[in-house]
N, C-alpha and C positions, 0 to 999 in steps of 0.2 A: 202593533201591540200583541202580546202573546195571549193565547186563549187559556184562561184559568179555569174554565168550566170542567167539572169532573168528567172523566172519560166514562164510556158505557161500562156498567157492571163494576165500577170502582166503588169500593166500600169506605165509608168514613171510618177512621180509626176512633175507638173509644178510649179516652184517656182516664186513668185513675185519678183520684183526688189530689195526689201529690204531684201531678203533672208528668209522671213518667209514662211513656207510651207502652202499649202492650208488647211491642217489639223489644223494648228495653227490658221488660220483665222476663220475656222468654230467653233473652240473651243472658240475664243474670242467673236464671235457672241452669242454663247450659254451663255457665262458668262454675257454679256450685257443684254440678255433677263431675265436671272435669277435674276440679280440685280434690273432691272426695275420692275419686279414682286414683288420682296421682298420689295422694298421700298414703294410699294403701298399696302402691306399686301394682295395680291391677290394669292389665291391658284392655282396650276396648273389646277385643274379641272374647277375652276371658269373662268380662262383665256381661257381654251378650249371652254367652253360654250359661252363666250362672243365674241370670235374671229371667231368661226365657224371652228376651226382647231382641229383635233382629239387630244386627250390627249397623245396618244402614239407618235404621230408625234411631239408634243411639247417637250416631254421627249427626243426624238432623237435630236431635235435642241438644247436643253439646255445641252446635253451631248457632243455637238460638232460632232455628227454622222449624223445629218441632213444636207440637202443642200437646204435651203429655197429660194424661189424665192423672188424678191422684193415685189410682191403682197402679199405673205404670211407674210413677215416682216411688211408690212404696216397694215395688219389685226391685227397682234400682237400689234403693236404700237398704233393703234386706240383703242384697247381693254384696254390698260393700260394708255391711254391718254398721250402719249408722241410722239414727232416727230420721224419719221421713221429713219432719218439719225443718231439719237442718239443710235440706235441699231447696227450701223456699226462701226468696229474698226477703230479709227482714231488717238488716242493719240500716240505720239512718232513715227509715221510712217515716218515723214520727207517728205511726199509727199504733198506740199503745193497746187499743181494743183488739186490733188484728193479731198482735203478738200474744195477747192473752187468749184469744180463741185458738190459735195454733198450739199453745202450751196445753190447753185443756184437751184438745183432740189427741195430742200425743199420749195423754194419760188414760184415755178411754180404752177399755177392753175391745178387741177387734170385733167381737160379736155385736157391739152396740153402735158401730159406725154406720151400718146401713140405715138404721132408724134416724140417726142424726142427718145423714145425707138427704134422706126423704123429706125431713122437716125443712132443711135449708132450701131444697128445690121448691117446695111449696111456698115457702116465704118469699123467694125471689121470682116466683112465677116462671120457673125454667124447667118444668118437668119434662123428663125425657120423652121423645116421640116413639112410643112403643106401638101405637096404632092398635090393630087387632091381630098382632102376631103373637102366637103362643109357641114357646120353645120348651121342649121336655129335655131335662138333663138328668144324669145319673148313670150308674154302672150298667153294663150290658146284662140283660136278663131281668131288669126291673119291670119291663112291660111298655117301654117307650114306643116301640113300633106298633104293637098290637093296639094300644090305647090311642096312639097318635092317629093311626088310620081311621079308627072309629070316630074320633073327635072331629077330624077334618070332614068326614062324610056328614056328620051331624050338623056342623056349622056351614057346610057348603063352600068350603075353601080348600085350596091345594094342600096336600100332604107332601112334605119334602124331608127326605133323609139326607142329612148333610154330607155323609160319606158318599152316597150315590151321586150327589151333585158334583163332588170333587172328581169322581171317576169319569163322569160324563164330560166334564170340562177339560180334563187332562189326559183322557184316553188310556187309562190304565187302572188296575185295581189299586186300593189303598196299600195293600202289602207290597206290590211291585213298586209303587211310587216311593215308598219308604226305603225299600231295598236299593233302588237305583239312585235316588236323589237325597236320601237321608231324612231323619225326622224333622230337623229344622226347616227344611224346604217344604216338607208336607204341611207343617204347621202354618207356613206362609200361605200355601194353597188353601188351607182350611179357612184362614182369615179372609182371603179374597173372595172365596165362594159364599161365606156367610154374609159379607158386605154386599155381594151381588144379589143374594136372595132377599135381603132387607130392602135394597134399592128397587127390586122389581115387584115386591109383594107387600101391600099394605095389610093384607089379611092372609094368614097361612098358619099351619101347624108344622113346626120344625122339630124333627128329632135329631139330636146331636149325639156324637160318640162320647163314650165316658171320659175320654182324655181331653175334651174341649177345654177343660180347666187348666191344662198344662201351659197354655199360652195366655198370660194375663191380659194382653191386648185384645185377643179374641173373645175371651170370657167377659171382659169389661164391655165390649161392643154388644155382646149377647144380652147382658144384663140391662144395658142402657136403651136398647132398641127393641127388645121384646119382653113379653111377660114370661119370665122363666118359672118353670115348676119342676121341682126336684121329685122324680119318681123313684122311690126307694123301696127296699125289701131287706129282709134278713139275709146275711151272706149265704146260708145254706140254700135259700130259695133262689138267689141269683145263680148259683152253681147248678142246681137242679134244672132250672129253666134252660140254661145254655145247653146242657147235655140233652135235654128233651128235644131241643131244636135240631139234634143230630150232630152237634159239635163235641167230639170227645177229646179234643186236643188238650184242654186244661188238665184232665186227669192222665192222659197218655204221656204227656211231655213233662209233667211236674207232679211228683208225689206230694209236694207241699203246696198244691194248688189252693187249697182252702185257706191256708195260712197267708199265702200271698194275697189272695182276694181280700181277706180281712184287713191286711196291712194297707192295701190300695184304698179300700173304703174308708179307713181311718184317716189316711193322708188327704183324701179329697173331701171329706165331710164338711170341713170348714168352708170350702169353696162352694159346694153344692148348697150349703145352708144359706148362702147369700141370695138364693132365688126368692121370688116374691111369695111362693107358697110351696107346700110339699104334699105329697100323697104317698102314703105307705101301703103298698100292695101285698104285704106279708099276710098270708093266710086268707086272702080275699079272692072271690071269684072275679073273672073279667067283667061280668055285668055290674057287680057291686063296685069295683074300682072305677068303672066307667061312669056310673052314676055320681060318684063322689067327684070325679074330674069335671064333669059337666057343672056341678055346683060351684066348684072352685073357679072355673073360667068365666062364669056368667058375668061378673062385674067388668071383666076385661073385654068382653065381646059385645056387650050391650044386649045380649039375648038371655032370656030367662031359662032356667034349668028344666023347664017343662015343655020346651019347644018340640 
């Protein structure tokens, strides 16, 4: 007689109400992505480059072995110029209510989606595991490192600059890694190191590089597993602080540096705005900004602002 008992660590599959397995659902998403890409004559490599998602991960999605988040699917949909809900299996499901929800989501302005997602997480009891990890995002010169170190000391937790973690793990400076391996490989390193930091630290203050939003997978991971706070400032203050730190490269190498900085800030603001909170350090002293930061993080850390 064969042994039908579950093997160690074997998980029972959760079946949707219509009887389709989760594997079938993932396979159908993969098929929809392949069809959408083929209809537009886009290679997988081209889609990877345009969406910011690794070619290997796209291959996993298309084979039905991946587990893409909504944000990843949106990146794919944007790259092939189609509504994200068209990548989700719908035909023949018999779930009129689900189809209605997807249609309503497609009509929402992007800025309203985070609030809807938070409400759904609360309703389903599936809030993300952010623990007591605080991540500071924003452009260089906003004050992430200065405020991050002070906050980590105040909370008694490690302070980690993600770029330094990358350099320690891969044995070269960020500039050299990008030059030798390319930006896409660096983004892969960045994702791996962020995942490692999250796995190893239930409580920490993490300062990220301004370009962390360039990889949707990495930024989604950050938003889902940390309490992200956007540290922002006026463009002229960003520039002045970078120069005050002794880095004259922005002005020396590019006479249009301020215009470029403004353009970058405008391009990334929508992503930065997805953070749970924001702190504007414009015109404020370090002490004043730090006091406001303590107030902001108090609900996330379980510690009062008067500690």
